[in-house]
C-alpha positions in Angstrom: -2.7 36.5 2.7 -0.3 34.0 1.1 -0.3 33.6 -2.7 1.4 31.1 -5.0 4.5 33.4 -5.3 4.7 33.9 -1.5 4.5 30.2 -1.0 7.3 29.7 -3.5 9.4 32.3 -1.6 8.8 30.5 1.7 9.7 27.1 0.2 12.9 28.6 -1.3 14.3 28.8 2.2 14.3 25.0 2.3 14.1 23.6 -1.3 16.0 24.4 -4.6 14.2 26.7 -7.0 12.8 24.1 -9.3 11.6 21.9 -6.5 10.0 24.8 -4.6 8.0 25.9 -7.6 7.0 22.3 -8.4 5.8 21.8 -4.8 3.8 25.0 -4.8 2.1 24.2 -8.2 1.3 20.7 -6.9 -0.2 22.1 -3.8 -2.3 24.7 -5.5 -3.5 22.2 -8.1 -4.2 19.2 -5.9 -5.5 21.0 -2.8 -7.2 24.1 -4.2 -7.9 23.2 -7.8 -5.8 25.9 -9.4 -4.3 25.3 -12.8 -1.0 26.9 -13.9 -3.1 29.3 -16.0 -5.2 30.2 -12.9 -2.0 31.0 -11.1 -0.7 33.2 -13.9 -4.1 35.1 -13.8 -3.7 35.6 -10.0 -6.8 33.7 -9.2 -5.0 32.4 -6.1 -5.9 35.8 -4.5 -9.5 34.6 -4.0 -9.1 31.9 -1.5 -11.6 31.6 1.3 -10.6 32.3 4.9 -10.6 28.5 5.6 -8.4 27.8 2.6 -6.0 30.6 3.5 -5.6 29.0 7.0 -5.1 25.6 5.4 -2.5 27.0 3.0 -0.6 28.5 5.8 -0.6 25.2 7.7 0.5 23.2 4.7 3.3 25.6 3.8 4.7 25.4 7.4 4.6 21.6 7.2 6.4 21.6 3.8 9.0 24.0 5.2 9.6 21.5 8.1 10.4 18.8 5.5 7.2 16.8 5.6 6.5 15.2 2.2 3.7 16.8 0.3 2.3 13.3 -0.4 1.7 12.7 3.3 0.2 16.1 3.7 -2.2 15.6 0.8 -2.8 12.0 1.7 -2.2 10.7 -1.8 0.2 10.5 -4.7 0.1 9.5 -8.4 1.6 6.3 -9.6 1.4 5.0 -13.2 -1.4 7.5 -14.0 -3.5 6.5 -11.0 -4.1 8.0 -7.6 -3.0 6.1 -4.5 -3.5 6.8 -0.8 -0.3 7.2 1.2 0.5 8.2 4.8 3.1 8.0 7.5 4.2 4.4 7.9 4.1 3.5 4.2 6.8 4.2 1.6 5.9 6.9 -1.0 5.8 5.2 -4.4 8.6 6.3 -6.8 8.5 6.8 -10.5 11.2 4.0 -10.9 8.8 1.5 -9.4 6.2 2.4 -12.0 8.9 1.6 -14.6 9.2 -1.9 -13.0 5.4 -2.4 -13.4 5.8 -1.3 -17.0 8.5 -3.9 -17.7 6.4 -6.7 -16.2 3.3 -5.7 -18.2 5.3 -5.6 -21.4 6.8 -9.0 -20.7 3.4 -10.5 -20.1 2.2 -8.9 -23.4 4.9 -10.8 -25.2 3.8 -14.1 -23.9 1.7 -16.5 -26.0 -1.8 -15.3 -26.0 -1.0 -11.6 -26.6 -0.9 -10.5 -23.0 -4.1 -12.0 -21.6 -3.6 -12.5 -17.9 -6.4 -15.1 -17.6 -5.1 -17.6 -15.0 -1.9 -15.6 -14.4 -0.9 -15.5 -10.8 1.3 -12.8 -9.2 2.9 -12.4 -5.8 4.1 -9.0 -4.7 6.4 -9.3 -1.6 6.7 -6.1 0.5 3.7 -4.4 -1.1 3.7 -1.2 0.9 0.9 1.0 -0.5 -0.1 -1.8 -2.8 0.9 0.3 -5.9 2.7 -2.6 -7.6 0.1 -5.2 -6.8 -2.9 -3.1 -7.9 -1.2 -1.7 -11.0 -0.4 -5.2 -12.2 -3.9 -6.4 -11.4 -5.4 -3.5 -13.4 -2.9 -3.5 -16.3 -2.9 -7.3 -16.9 -6.6 -8.2 -17.4 -7.5 -11.4 -15.7 -4.4 -11.6 -13.5 -4.8 -12.5 -9.8 -2.4 -10.9 -7.4 -1.5 -11.8 -3.9 0.3 -9.1 -1.9 2.3 -9.5 1.3 3.7 -7.0 3.8 4.9 -7.3 7.4 3.6 -3.8 8.4 0.0 -3.4 9.6 0.2 0.3 8.8 1.2 -0.4 5.2 -1.5 -3.1 4.8 -4.1 -0.7 6.0 -3.1 1.8 3.3 -2.9 -1.0 0.7 -6.4 -2.2 1.5 -7.7 1.4 1.3 -6.2 1.6 -2.2 -7.7 -1.7 -3.1 -11.1 -0.3 -2.2 -10.5 2.5 -4.7 -10.0 -0.1 -7.4 -12.5 -2.9 -6.7 -12.1 -4.2 -10.2 -8.5 -5.3 -9.4 -8.2 -8.9 -8.4 -5.7 -8.3 -5.5 -5.7 -9.7 -1.9 -3.5 -8.3 0.9 -2.1 -10.4 3.7 0.4 -9.9 6.5 3.6 -12.0 6.0 7.3 -11.8 6.8 9.5 -13.0 3.9 12.3 -13.6 6.4 10.0 -16.2 8.0 7.6 -16.9 5.2 4.3 -18.7 5.7 4.1 -22.4 4.8 2.2 -22.7 1.6 2.1 -25.1 -1.3 0.9 -22.4 -3.7 3.1 -21.4 -6.7 2.9 -18.2 -8.7 3.7 -17.3 -12.3 5.4 -14.1 -11.4 7.0 -13.0 -8.1 7.9 -9.3 -7.8 9.5 -7.4 -4.9 10.8 -3.9 -4.2 12.3 -4.7 -0.8 14.4 -2.5 1.5 17.8 -2.0 -0.2 19.4 1.2 1.0 22.5 0.6 3.1 22.9 2.5 6.3 26.1 4.1 4.9 24.0 5.7 2.1 21.7 7.5 4.5 24.0 10.6 4.5 23.3 11.2 0.8 19.5 11.1 1.2 17.1 14.0 1.4 16.0 15.1 4.9 12.3 14.7 4.1 12.9 11.0 3.3 15.1 10.3 6.4 12.8 12.1 8.9 9.4 11.0 7.6 9.4 7.8 5.6 9.6 4.4 7.4 13.1 3.2 7.8 12.0 -0.4 7.9 10.9 0.0 4.3 14.2 1.7 3.3 17.2 0.4 5.0 19.2 -2.8 5.2 22.4 -3.6 7.3 25.7 -2.5 5.7 27.1 -6.0 6.3 24.1 -7.8 4.7 22.6 -5.6 2.0 21.1 -8.4 0.0 19.3 -9.9 3.0 15.8 -9.5 1.4 16.9 -10.5 -2.1 18.3 -13.7 -0.7 15.1 -14.4 1.2 12.8 -13.7 -1.7 14.9 -15.6 -4.2 15.0 -18.6 -1.9 11.3 -18.5 -1.5 10.7 -18.0 -5.2 12.9 -21.0 -6.1 10.3 -23.3 -4.6 7.2 -21.2 -5.3 7.4 -20.2 -8.9 5.8 -22.2 -11.7 8.1 -23.7 -14.3 9.2 -20.9 -16.5 7.9 -18.3 -14.0 9.6 -14.9 -13.6 11.2 -13.2 -10.7 11.4 -9.4 -10.8 13.2 -7.0 -8.4 13.8 -3.3 -8.0 17.4 -3.1 -6.8 20.1 -0.8 -5.3 22.0 0.7 -8.3 25.3 0.2 -6.5 24.7 -3.6 -6.0 23.3 -4.6 -9.4 26.0 -7.1 -10.3 25.9 -8.7 -6.9 22.1 -9.0 -7.0 22.2 -10.6 -10.4 24.9 -13.0 -9.3 22.8 -14.0 -6.3 19.8 -14.8 -8.4 22.0 -16.9 -10.7 23.4 -18.7 -7.7 19.8 -19.7 -6.8 19.5 -21.3 -10.2 17.5 -18.7 -12.1 18.3 -18.3 -15.8 17.9 -15.5 -18.4 19.0 -13.1 -15.6 19.1 -9.5 -16.9 19.8 -6.2 -15.4 17.6 -3.4 -16.7 18.2 0.4 -16.4 15.7 3.0 -15.3 14.8 6.2 -17.1 18.0 7.8 -15.8 20.2 5.1 -17.2 20.9 3.6 -13.8 20.8 -0.2 -13.2 17.5 -0.4 -11.2 15.9 -3.8 -12.0 16.8 -7.4 -12.2 14.8 -10.2 -13.7 15.3 -14.0 -13.7 13.4 -17.0 -14.9 12.8 -20.4 -13.4 13.8 -23.4 -15.4 11.0 -25.0 -17.5 
């Protein structure tokens, strides 16, 4: 029968020590309800036969490189649980930082952060983590979320059902060929594909082999493809004084900021993530 320590030993064949132990703790806590204290007390020796079989299967899948978030069917983002699965990008902690920046910016607006009447568009919503988090963290905000992927939208709508209090709607749309609309939003945010193909060699196997490449990669010869499309759309669909926010490729921060400025946005700023890397860009429409 596998125990926590045996699972760690199996995972050490594939993962570094710290990651192997973190994955094993995550697995035992999320799937079987064991705390760290339970594991120290060897309570993992009392799994049922069905749970032992499930543990063996999950361990094998982890050793093959499958992300634990897909195996469990969910992840945590900004303190909330979100469904994920193959076909949708797994939310990253940096993206939660982007949400935090936007929420803080709204809190500094006149009115003390009330989102009543505030409209937000999330382009390339994926799991819906940005859209739903903003709808929940900015009371009164109404969020529209677009994605081109039917698989991603199915997951986003499942997440929306988990948080019915969030005023968020999900629609299929391609920003490279955007729908004709006369609507304008106060905030447009996007975490589009931004990894160049040449950077794939530096990525983890579990990402390359399991997460959707359409949500990750852009051509080497046009890495700002989606930023150009979103900024062009935002120029005619943001309210006066409205904000554009991006998560960006750290290696292309200056180029992305310059592109936004070329589209006429002002107050353009590059912001760092928690690791001190240039990860976000913001710009504002003229009043």
